[in-house]
C-alpha positions in Angstrom: -22.0 1.5 -12.9 -23.2 -1.1 -10.4 -26.2 1.1 -9.6 -27.1 1.4 -13.3 -26.9 -2.4 -13.9 -29.0 -3.0 -10.8 -31.7 -0.6 -12.0 -31.7 -2.2 -15.5 -32.0 -5.7 -13.8 -34.9 -4.5 -11.6 -36.7 -3.0 -14.6 -36.2 -6.1 -16.7 -37.5 -8.3 -13.8 -40.6 -6.2 -13.4 -41.4 -6.3 -17.1 -40.9 -10.0 -17.2 -43.2 -10.4 -14.3 -45.9 -8.3 -15.9 -45.6 -10.3 -19.2 -45.8 -13.6 -17.3 -48.9 -12.4 -15.4 -50.5 -11.2 -18.6 -49.9 -14.6 -20.2 -51.6 -16.3 -17.3 -54.6 -14.0 -17.5 -54.9 -14.6 -21.3 -54.7 -18.3 -20.7 -57.5 -18.0 -18.2 -59.6 -16.1 -20.6 -59.1 -18.8 -23.3 -60.1 -21.4 -20.8 -63.3 -19.5 -20.1 -64.0 -19.4 -23.8 -63.5 -23.1 -24.1 -65.9 -23.7 -21.2 -68.5 -21.5 -22.9 -68.2 -23.6 -26.0 -69.1 -26.7 -23.9 -72.2 -24.8 -22.8 -73.0 -24.1 -26.5 -72.8 -20.3 -25.8 -70.8 -19.6 -28.9 -71.2 -15.9 -29.1 -70.0 -15.4 -25.5 -67.0 -17.8 -26.3 -66.1 -15.7 -29.3 -66.1 -12.6 -27.1 -63.6 -14.3 -24.7 -61.3 -15.3 -27.5 -61.4 -11.7 -28.9 -60.7 -10.4 -25.4 -57.6 -12.7 -25.2 -56.4 -11.5 -28.6 -56.8 -7.9 -27.7 -54.7 -8.5 -24.6 -52.1 -10.7 -26.4 -52.3 -10.5 -30.2 -51.2 -13.6 -32.0 -51.9 -15.9 -29.0 -52.3 -19.2 -30.8 -54.8 -20.9 -28.5 -57.1 -17.9 -28.8 -56.8 -17.9 -32.6 -57.6 -21.6 -32.7 -60.5 -21.2 -30.3 -62.0 -18.5 -32.4 -61.7 -20.6 -35.6 -63.5 -23.5 -33.9 -66.3 -21.2 -32.8 -66.9 -20.2 -36.4 -66.9 -23.8 -37.3 -69.6 -24.4 -34.7 -71.5 -21.4 -36.1 -71.2 -23.1 -39.6 -69.2 -20.2 -41.0 -66.6 -22.5 -42.6 -65.1 -19.7 -44.8 -64.3 -17.5 -41.8 -63.0 -20.5 -39.8 -60.7 -21.4 -42.6 -59.4 -17.8 -43.0 -58.6 -17.5 -39.3 -56.8 -20.8 -39.0 -54.8 -20.1 -42.2 -53.6 -16.9 -40.7 -52.8 -18.7 -37.5 -50.6 -21.2 -39.3 -48.7 -18.4 -41.0 -47.9 -16.9 -37.6 -47.2 -20.2 -35.8 -46.6 -23.1 -38.2 -45.7 -25.5 -35.4 -48.9 -25.2 -33.3 -50.5 -28.6 -33.6 -54.1 -27.6 -32.9 -54.2 -25.4 -36.0 -53.8 -28.5 -38.2 -56.6 -30.3 -36.4 -58.8 -27.3 -37.0 -57.9 -26.9 -40.6 -58.3 -30.7 -41.0 -61.9 -30.3 -39.8 -62.4 -27.4 -42.3 -61.1 -29.6 -45.1 -63.5 -32.4 -44.1 -66.5 -30.1 -44.3 -65.3 -28.8 -47.7 -64.9 -32.4 -48.9 -61.1 -32.2 -49.2 -60.5 -35.4 -47.4 -57.0 -36.1 -48.6 -55.9 -32.6 -47.5 -57.6 -33.2 -44.2 -55.6 -36.4 -43.6 -52.3 -34.6 -44.5 -53.1 -32.0 -41.9 -54.3 -34.5 -39.3 -51.0 -36.5 -39.7 -49.1 -33.2 -39.3 -51.1 -32.6 -36.1 -50.1 -36.0 -34.7 -46.4 -35.5 -35.6 -46.3 -32.1 -33.8 -48.2 -33.5 -30.8 -45.8 -36.4 -30.4 -43.5 -34.3 -28.3 -46.2 -33.0 -26.0 -48.0 -36.4 -25.8 -51.4 -34.7 -25.3 -53.8 -37.7 -25.2 -57.0 -35.7 -25.3 -55.8 -33.9 -28.4 -54.6 -37.1 -30.0 -58.0 -38.7 -29.4 -59.7 -35.8 -31.3 -57.2 -36.2 -34.2 -58.0 -39.9 -34.5 -61.7 -39.3 -34.6 -61.5 -36.7 -37.3 -59.0 -38.7 -39.4 -61.3 -41.7 -39.1 -64.1 -39.6 -40.5 -61.9 -38.5 -43.4 -60.8 -42.1 -44.2 -64.5 -43.2 -44.0 -65.4 -40.5 -46.6 -62.7 -41.9 -48.8 -64.1 -45.4 -48.3 -60.8 -46.5 -46.7 -62.9 -48.4 -44.2 -60.1 -50.4 -42.5 -58.1 -47.3 -41.8 -61.2 -45.6 -40.5 -62.0 -48.5 -38.3 -58.5 -48.5 -36.8 -58.7 -44.8 -36.0 -62.1 -45.0 -34.4 -61.0 -48.0 -32.4 -57.9 -46.1 -31.2 -60.1 -43.2 -30.2 -62.4 -45.5 -28.2 -59.4 -47.1 -26.5 -58.1 -43.7 -25.5 -61.5 -42.4 -24.4 -64.2 -45.1 -23.9 -66.8 -42.5 -22.6 -67.4 -40.6 -25.8 -70.7 -41.8 -27.3 -70.2 -40.2 -30.6 -67.2 -42.3 -31.6 -69.2 -45.5 -31.0 -71.8 -43.9 -33.2 -69.3 -43.3 -36.0 -67.9 -46.7 -35.8 -71.4 -48.2 -35.7 -72.3 -46.4 -38.9 -69.0 -47.7 -40.5 -69.9 -51.3 -39.5 -73.4 -50.8 -40.9 -71.9 -49.6 -44.2 -69.8 -52.7 -44.2 -72.9 -54.9 -43.7 -71.7 -55.9 -40.3 -75.0 -55.3 -38.6 -74.5 -57.1 -35.4 -71.3 -55.2 -34.7 -73.1 -52.0 -35.6 -75.8 -52.8 -33.0 -73.2 -53.4 -30.3 -71.8 -49.9 -30.9 -75.2 -48.3 -31.0 -76.0 -50.1 -27.7 -72.8 -48.6 -26.3 -73.8 -45.1 -27.5 -77.1 -45.5 -25.7 -75.5 -46.7 -22.5 -73.6 -43.4 -22.3 -76.3 -41.2 -23.9 -79.7 -42.7 -23.5 -81.5 -39.8 -25.3 -79.5 -40.1 -28.5 -82.1 -40.3 -31.2 -79.5 -41.0 -33.9 -78.4 -44.1 -32.1 -82.0 -45.4 -31.8 -82.6 -44.6 -35.5 -79.4 -46.3 -36.7 -79.9 -49.3 -34.5 -83.4 -49.5 -35.9 -82.0 -49.6 -39.4 -79.5 -52.3 -38.4 -82.3 -54.4 -36.9 -84.3 -53.9 -40.1 -81.4 -55.3 -42.1 -81.5 -58.4 -39.9 -85.3 -58.7 -40.5 -86.1 -58.0 -36.8 -89.1 -55.8 -37.5 -90.3 -55.7 -33.9 -87.0 -54.3 -32.5 -86.5 -52.0 -35.5 -89.9 -50.4 -35.0 -89.4 -50.0 -31.3 -86.3 -48.1 -32.0 -88.0 -46.0 -34.8 -90.8 -45.1 -32.4 -88.3 -44.1 -29.7 -86.2 -42.1 -32.1 -89.3 -40.4 -33.4 -90.4 -39.4 -29.9 -87.0 -37.9 -29.4 -87.4 -35.8 -32.5 -85.8 -37.8 -35.3 -87.8 -37.0 -38.5 -86.4 -39.9 -40.5 -87.5 -42.3 -37.8 -91.0 -40.8 -37.9 -91.1 -41.5 -41.6 -90.1 -45.1 -41.0 -92.9 -45.4 -38.3 -95.4 -44.2 -40.9 -94.1 -46.4 -43.7 -93.4 -49.6 -41.8 -94.6 -49.7 -38.2 -98.1 -48.4 -37.9 -99.5 -51.9 -37.7 -96.9 -53.1 -35.2 -97.0 -52.6 -31.5 -94.4 -50.5 -29.9 
């Protein structure tokens, strides 16, 4: 009897070890997929997430990664389908609600997006993942901005900046919000910060040019329009033609 129990224990231990090793391998595959996303190689990333799911079906990080790739490929319908399926399988996985929130923002369902993003924050409170929380604040700020709840949007963008002061895009979003509120000097400060981090950001030059234009500083606005146009911003090129041809760069 002792021999039988020992054999059962050994077999159980071996199976557990194999499963654990498989989980580690799948996690590594998903990490590679996320790295490929950062390199803008979306098709290769999709292959990695599919490989992970072939090895371990229902693995939530791979499902979420796959949904985000389809978002980046602008296939919102497929992204939504994947993340909905993921939520059915694992309704307590916080990243699914961030991803579905992004889907809802693209679809114009801003209140639904906010509900999902609040759910993501609630589920994340136990893990206290600051990078994840930062992304939720950015997206919730965008949803609030679309609903013209500007004070809430400003709070979320400011929280995101406080948590990660090196993300140029959040300064851009907050700068646009200041611009929409006719707070042009504050907008310029945020566009300046964007350009400190990303000096080739043509959107920042264009938006700063528009803010300078509102302040009747034509020289600075046209310098920014020229620079944005050189970097490929077509709206800035139109402003150069319509307003700046007779002014020096």
